[in-house]
Residue, then its C-alpha position, 0 to 999 in steps of 0.5 A: m543875846s536872848t536868841a543865842v541863849a534860846n538856840t543853845g537851849a534848843e541844841g542842848k535838847t537835840w541830842n540825848g543819846g549820851n555816850e551810847p547812841l541807841k543804847a548801844s556801846y561804841g564797840k557794838m555800834m562799830m561791829w554793826f557798821f562793819i557787818v553792814s559794810d561787809a554785807l554790801t561786799f557779799s551782796g556785790f559778789l553774789a550779784a555778780y555771780g547771779f548775772s554771770r549765771f543768767k548770761f551762761i544759763d544754758a551751760w552752767p554746771i548743775a549743782d546736784e551733779v557737782f557736789t555729790h561726795v561724802p567723806f569715807f563713802h563712795g557713791n552719788y549723794p547729791m547735796i548730802y554733805v553740804a546740807f550737813m555742813t550747813f546744819i553744823l554752822i546753823m547749830s553753832s549759831v544756836t550755841m552762840v545765842l545760848a552763850v550770849d544769854a548765859g552771859h546776860h545772866l553772868n553764868k560763867s560755866k554755861v558761857t564756857i560750854y556754849m562758846f566751846l561748842t560754837i568753836i567746835g562747830g566752826i572748826i568742823f565747818v571749815g574742815s568740811q569746806a577744805w575737804e570739799w575744795g580738795t574734792f572739787i579740785k581733784g575731780d572724779f570723772g574727768a572730761v575733754q575740753t574742746k577747741g572752743g572751750n566747751i566741756l565734753q563729759f562721758v555717760d553711758t546709755d542710761g545717761k549716768r556719768v562715766a569716769l575716764r578711768d573706766f574706759v580709757v587705757a593710758d599708753t605706757h609706751v608714750d613718754r610725755t614731757q611736761h613743759e618746764s624751764k629746766n627743759g629749755l622751754w623757759f618761755v612755756g609753762e603748763g600745769t600738771l599733765p592729765t592722766y590721759t591724752v585726747e588720743e587715748v580717750i578717742h581710742g577708749l571711746e571707739a572701743n566702748e560702744n556703750v559710752l556717749i558724749r554729753t555736752q555742757v549745753i542744757n536742753e529744754e528739759g533741764e538736762k545736758t544734751v547727750l549726743s548719738r554714738a556717731e556724733s560723739l565720735k565726730q565731736l571728740k575727733s574734730n574738737g577735742k583739745v585737752v583732757v580736764e580733770g577736776a577744776n581750777l581757775h582755768v578749767n572745770e570738768y563740770g562745765s563753765p570755768l566761770f563757775a569754778d572761779f566764783f566758787f573758789f572766790i566766794t566760798g573762800f572769802h566766806g571761809f576766811h570769815v568763818f576762820s576769823g570768827i573761830v580765832l575771835n571765839i577762841i580769844i574770847f573763850f580763854n578770856v571767859v575761862l580766865g574770868t576776865y568778864e566775870k570781874r567786869k560783871s559784863y559779857e558784852m564781848v561775847e555779845k559782840v563776837g556773837l553778832y559777827w558769828h550770826f552774820v557769818d551764818l546768815v551769809w552762808v545761807f545766801v551762799f548755800t542758796f545761790f551755789y547749791l539750791v538755785 
């Protein structure tokens, strides 16, 4: 009997956390559990990307040649707009910190202002990411895919990229029919027809002696291999299969289609997280405006959504490093 009482007393002293383990509320603990599990998910995706890139390192697209666009400006600006997007997202994390701090001081007006700025920063980032997707899908220069699935790009004698439209002329006398079920080819389907055919690209290459072919293979100097004039014509005539413009889940004018697959999946998954964070921030923002947390004398909900927002920002730092910097 005394032993049972002693055991009971020992058990009573074992747990002193009460209803807030580690002095954190149930809601904050659950947010931390979600963040840890989601971090493992992103880690798996980025690890898969890293292994795939290592396996195809000699043919992986060079980020400085892919992400060169800036809205409303025509030219070559490597990584400028991506850096701007990253800066905006990081600054939104700063405004979220200020909102949480203002909440600790029960300062409704400052919480409202900083939450609003955080939402604006998130909207700018998601909008920029959508624009980047559109630019990536549309493409800029065009290329030719070989029968073996490799990508042939076009450069001038100085090694600068040349767009197909700069040296290829479409034959308006040739009527190309797209395979669709309404044409009677119910068992055949294809995407949007490219602007040019391989034959038209060959004629354009033959007529412009200053245009050469650059393969997707990266040499020892870290640059893609440029073929001689004779090799360029031979490669295009013997292996040219289809003209590729932009990138999708099947082809990629910048190089390995696996790069585009990972880009759409991982950045899209992160973009969905940012969009979800914006929705949550908007809900919390209106609750702040309505005085919900002022009445409770607690802005813990702002802190909870802040944890999620900081996590989303931190994940982008890794995505930015893997896709754009490394």
